[in-house]
Each structure stands twice: as C-alpha cells, then as structure tokens.
Steps between C-alpha positions, in 0.01 A plus 500: 500500500786739576643437151177611334494822701861573400426441129228766504768758567720408202615781276603448138874545446445760223315720750791476742758574230305790353460651843864454599659590167258782427685712754827459310388461139467807279143586398577420135576137596164469671329633187701260286357213705151637439568521124612135504178406685270663241712445186320206334156636583592842363672396175350158427656154492657511148692818582585380852657186352734713285558809714572544871554808716866544590529828690314819584625850574359850469187387316692294242439125490777297335366180346707205379367362172579168331580637150529810284174400331323525837667835572366632171148375572493619862617847400165543323317377812694710753228757570234233546731298724572806717128568540426138593789466745413827673135393515601176672726694740217747574732795435689661209841369598638399159573790264713321240606147412841421355541161335828310476600150406566305817430188701136408547470340843197363679 
C-alpha cells in the first residue's frame, strides 16, 4: 500500500530537467525545444521527414534539409511555414527561416 501512495507522487523526468535546466538555459534554447515539439504538426510529415530545425536565434530558424532540391522547394513555402509554426507556438517567434543541407535526425 505504501508503494502505491509513493507512485502517485512521481514526476516525469522531462519536467524535472526542464525545471532545473531552465534556470541555466538561454531563452532561445527553450524556444528551440518548443519548435521541435510542434515541427511535424506545423509543417506536415513529408516536410518533417526531409527537414529538421537545427538552431534558433534572433527570430531566425535554421533548418537542416536533406537535399538542394528540398531547399529549393521549401524556399517557396517559407512564408507559409513561418505562419504555421508561429500559429502552433501561439506567438510570432519565427521571422525568417534559413535552409541548409545538413543531417536529418529524429
């Protein structure tokens, strides 16, 4: 019975880490985590499979893309992507997206 009572007080490790690291992590890193969280929902699965957020600073989101063909295509979709990402973030955080060929992880 004591074990069950203890389990009710469990806290997910991500909550602990976000709380502890949030004090030391720059605000842009916290927003980068939020961008990662909403990425696929904001841009759609086909894009998310070929493009991943890499870094964020001063309103500019750097996105790694799998090929130059995808960079060309995404350049035409940049404004729409910015609107969708900001909508998912509930604030106009992203001002510009820069695309570069890079590793697509996750």
